[in-house]
C-alpha positions in Angstrom: -33.2 -1.2 -27.0 -34.3 -2.5 -23.7 -30.6 -4.1 -23.5 -28.9 -0.9 -23.1 -31.2 0.2 -20.5 -30.6 -3.3 -18.5 -26.7 -2.8 -18.7 -26.8 0.6 -17.4 -26.9 0.0 -14.2 -24.2 -2.7 -14.2 -22.0 -0.2 -16.6 -22.3 2.0 -13.5 -21.4 -0.6 -10.8 -18.2 -1.9 -12.8 -16.7 1.7 -13.5 -17.5 2.5 -9.4 -16.0 -0.8 -8.7 -13.0 0.2 -10.8 -12.5 3.6 -9.4 -12.5 1.7 -5.7 -10.1 -0.3 -6.6 -7.6 2.4 -7.7 -8.2 4.7 -4.4 -7.8 1.3 -2.4 -4.1 0.7 -4.7 -3.3 4.8 -4.1 -4.0 4.3 -0.2 -2.1 1.0 0.1 0.8 3.0 -1.8 1.0 5.3 0.6 0.6 2.9 3.6 3.7 1.6 1.9 5.9 4.2 1.8 4.5 5.4 5.5 5.2 2.1 6.5 9.4 2.5 5.0 9.8 6.0 6.3 8.6 4.7 9.8 10.8 1.9 9.7 13.9 3.5 8.4 13.1 6.7 11.1 13.0 3.6 13.7 16.3 1.8 12.4 18.3 5.6 12.5 16.9 5.8 15.9 19.2 2.7 16.8 15.9 -0.4 16.6 17.0 -3.4 16.0 15.8 -4.9 12.7 13.9 -7.8 15.2 12.7 -5.4 17.7 10.9 -3.3 14.5 9.8 -6.8 12.8 8.1 -7.6 16.5 6.7 -3.9 16.3 5.0 -4.2 12.9 4.5 -8.2 13.0 6.6 -8.5 10.1 9.2 -11.1 9.4 12.9 -9.7 9.9 13.7 -10.2 6.2 10.3 -8.3 5.5 12.1 -5.5 7.6 15.4 -6.1 6.3 14.2 -6.3 2.6 12.3 -2.7 2.9 15.2 -1.3 4.2 17.5 -2.2 1.0 14.8 -0.7 -1.4 16.1 3.2 -2.2 12.9 5.4 -1.4 10.6 6.2 -4.0 11.5 9.0 -6.3 9.3 12.6 -5.3 6.5 12.7 -7.0 
């Protein structure tokens, strides 16, 4: 029985860590959607790919790749 009570705190930490990772993944996806929307809006406003890349710290190829991807489906 002592083994079970010793495992419980580790299990709580494991579940908490897994929940933290899940929340971080969701936040990352939301940030990527926001970045894509901002890049598309900047491009539509006439900014060059090189200028957008400089403002975001991304490589111009990464900016072009972001622009080439279809927008995510509405959920």
